[in-house]
C-alpha positions as CSV (number, residue, x, y, z in Angstrom):
1,M,13.9,-2.5,-8.1
2,R,15.1,-0.7,-11.0
3,R,12.1,1.1,-11.2
4,I,11.2,1.5,-7.6
5,R,14.5,3.0,-7.5
6,E,12.8,5.2,-10.3
7,I,10.2,6.2,-8.5
8,I,11.9,7.7,-5.5
9,K,14.7,9.7,-7.5
10,G,11.6,11.7,-8.5
11,N,10.1,12.9,-5.4
12,S,12.3,15.5,-3.9
13,S,10.4,14.8,-0.5
14,L,12.2,11.2,-0.3
15,T,15.3,12.8,0.0
16,N,17.9,11.5,2.8
17,L,15.0,8.5,3.5
18,E,15.7,4.8,2.9
19,L,12.9,2.4,1.9
20,K,13.6,-0.9,3.8
21,D,11.3,-3.6,4.6
22,L,10.4,-3.3,8.4
23,N,13.3,-4.2,11.1
24,E,13.9,-4.4,14.9
25,S,15.8,-1.3,14.7
26,A,13.2,0.8,13.0
27,N,11.4,3.7,15.1
28,S,8.0,3.9,15.6
29,D,7.9,5.6,18.6
30,K,6.7,9.0,17.7
31,F,5.0,7.6,14.7
32,S,1.9,9.2,14.2
33,C,-0.3,9.3,11.2
34,G,-3.5,10.7,12.9
35,E,-5.3,7.9,13.0
36,E,-4.9,5.2,15.7
37,K,-5.5,2.0,14.1
38,I,-3.0,2.9,11.8
39,D,-0.8,3.8,15.3
40,F,-1.4,0.9,16.4
41,F,-0.9,-1.2,13.9
42,L,2.9,-0.3,12.5
43,K,3.7,-0.3,17.1
44,D,1.5,-3.3,18.4
45,L,1.1,-5.8,15.5
46,A,3.7,-5.1,12.2
47,K,6.7,-6.3,13.3
48,F,4.5,-9.9,14.9
49,N,2.8,-9.9,11.3
50,Q,6.5,-10.0,9.9
51,K,8.2,-12.2,11.7
52,N,5.2,-14.8,11.4
53,K,4.9,-14.0,7.4
54,F,0.5,-12.7,7.7
55,S,1.8,-9.8,5.8
56,R,5.4,-7.5,4.7
57,T,6.0,-4.0,5.5
58,Y,7.8,-1.9,3.3
59,I,9.6,1.5,5.8
60,F,10.2,5.2,5.2
61,T,13.3,6.2,7.8
62,K,15.3,9.0,7.8
63,E,18.6,8.1,7.7
64,E,19.8,8.9,10.7
65,N,17.8,7.8,12.9
66,N,16.4,5.4,12.1
67,E,13.1,6.5,12.2
68,I,10.0,5.7,10.5
69,I,8.2,8.4,8.5
70,A,6.3,6.2,6.3
71,F,4.8,2.7,5.5
72,F,2.8,0.8,4.0
73,S,2.0,-3.1,5.1
74,I,0.9,-6.0,2.0
75,L,-0.3,-9.2,1.5
76,A,-1.9,-12.0,0.2
77,S,-6.2,-12.8,-0.2
78,Q,-8.3,-13.1,-2.2
79,L,-11.7,-10.4,-3.3
80,N,-14.6,-12.5,-3.1
81,T,-16.6,-11.2,-5.3
82,G,-19.8,-12.7,-5.0
83,D,-22.8,-12.6,-7.2
84,T,-21.0,-9.3,-9.2
85,R,-18.5,-12.0,-10.4
86,I,-16.0,-10.3,-12.2
87,F,-13.0,-11.3,-14.7
88,G,-15.8,-14.6,-15.2
89,I,-14.9,-16.3,-11.6
90,D,-16.2,-15.2,-7.9
91,K,-12.4,-15.3,-6.5
92,V,-10.2,-13.7,-7.8
93,P,-6.3,-13.1,-6.6
94,V,-5.3,-9.8,-5.2
95,I,-1.7,-8.3,-3.5
96,L,-3.7,-6.2,-0.4
97,L,-2.5,-3.0,0.6
98,G,-3.4,-4.4,4.2
99,R,-2.5,-0.6,6.2
100,L,-0.8,2.7,4.7
101,G,0.6,5.6,6.7
102,V,2.2,9.1,6.9
103,D,3.2,10.3,10.2
104,V,1.4,13.8,10.0
105,N,4.8,16.2,10.3
106,Y,5.0,14.5,6.6
107,Q,1.8,14.3,5.0
108,G,1.0,16.6,2.0
109,K,4.3,15.8,0.7
110,N,3.2,13.1,-2.2
111,F,4.6,9.9,0.3
112,A,1.2,7.8,0.0
113,E,1.6,8.6,-3.8
114,V,4.8,7.1,-3.9
115,M,4.2,3.9,-1.3
116,I,1.7,3.1,-3.6
117,R,3.3,3.1,-6.6
118,I,5.7,0.9,-5.0
119,A,3.5,-1.8,-4.1
120,I,1.8,-1.4,-7.9
121,E,5.7,-2.5,-8.5
122,K,5.5,-5.4,-5.7
123,A,2.6,-6.6,-7.5
124,L,3.4,-6.9,-10.4
125,K,6.7,-8.5,-9.3
126,V,4.7,-11.4,-7.6
127,S,1.8,-11.8,-10.5
128,K,5.0,-12.5,-12.3
129,I,5.8,-16.0,-10.4
130,I,2.2,-16.9,-8.7
131,G,-1.5,-15.7,-9.7
132,C,-2.8,-12.3,-8.6
133,R,-4.6,-9.9,-11.0
134,L,-5.5,-7.2,-8.5
135,L,-3.8,-4.5,-5.7
136,L,-6.8,-4.3,-3.5
137,V,-7.2,-1.8,-0.9
138,E,-10.5,-1.6,1.5
139,T,-11.1,1.5,2.9
140,S,-12.2,3.7,5.0
141,L,-15.6,5.7,3.3
142,K,-14.7,8.9,3.9
143,M,-11.0,8.2,2.6
144,K,-12.0,6.6,-0.6
145,S,-12.4,10.2,-2.3
146,Y,-8.7,10.1,-1.4
147,Y,-7.8,7.3,-4.2
148,L,-10.7,7.9,-6.1
149,E,-9.7,11.4,-6.9
150,R,-6.9,13.1,-5.5
151,L,-4.2,10.7,-6.5
152,S,-3.1,10.5,-10.0
153,I,-3.6,6.7,-10.6
154,N,-6.5,5.0,-12.0
155,F,-8.4,3.5,-8.9
156,K,-11.5,1.6,-9.6
157,L,-14.5,1.3,-7.7
158,F,-15.7,-2.0,-6.8
159,R,-18.5,-1.7,-4.3
160,D,-19.2,-0.2,-1.4
161,K,-19.7,-2.0,2.0
162,K,-21.6,-0.4,5.5
163,E,-18.4,1.1,6.6
164,T,-16.1,1.1,4.0
165,S,-15.1,1.0,0.3
166,I,-13.3,-1.8,-2.2
167,I,-11.1,-0.3,-4.5
168,Y,-8.4,-1.7,-6.9
169,I,-5.8,-1.5,-8.9
170,D,-6.1,-4.4,-12.9
171,L,-2.5,-5.5,-12.9
172,L,-2.9,-6.8,-15.8
173,E,-4.0,-3.6,-17.7
174,Y,-0.6,-1.6,-16.0
175,E,1.3,-4.1,-16.8
176,L,-0.6,-4.0,-20.7
177,G,0.1,-0.4,-20.2
178,F,-3.5,1.7,-19.4
179,K,-3.5,4.7,-17.9
180,I,-2.6,4.2,-14.5
């Protein structure tokens, strides 16, 4: 939790915002990140998934009105590597960064990178309790370059699929202090 506080403290855009679990009082009415699928998830599926323990959603809200301005959702999963096999196995335990969105009024202020760094910290905590090697993101081909080139986080490409790319952060490398 200390490292998460440091991440938040290091970003001046986060002043007067709170990071917390998605809850019933969170206001998603005005949220729009510009991607219909992501907006739909937050407004129609996130609370259901959280209640049923399918995923966990974390939100940044304005302190004064509980309005959601950014969120990410994580869940346990596995990467089926098929013939590619990494780490000598064909099914790698992962934490999947399932959804991430920043309201259009707050884009360009580094929220996505802050949220990814928080997700990494949460994944590291989980990896100390259960087996978990990667933080995985399945992203659209359109967003692939954002993750691989624009962020200052060292994502690696696993493979491109027809309409998506699978990218990851090796939590063991991160923990051992390799450049992330």
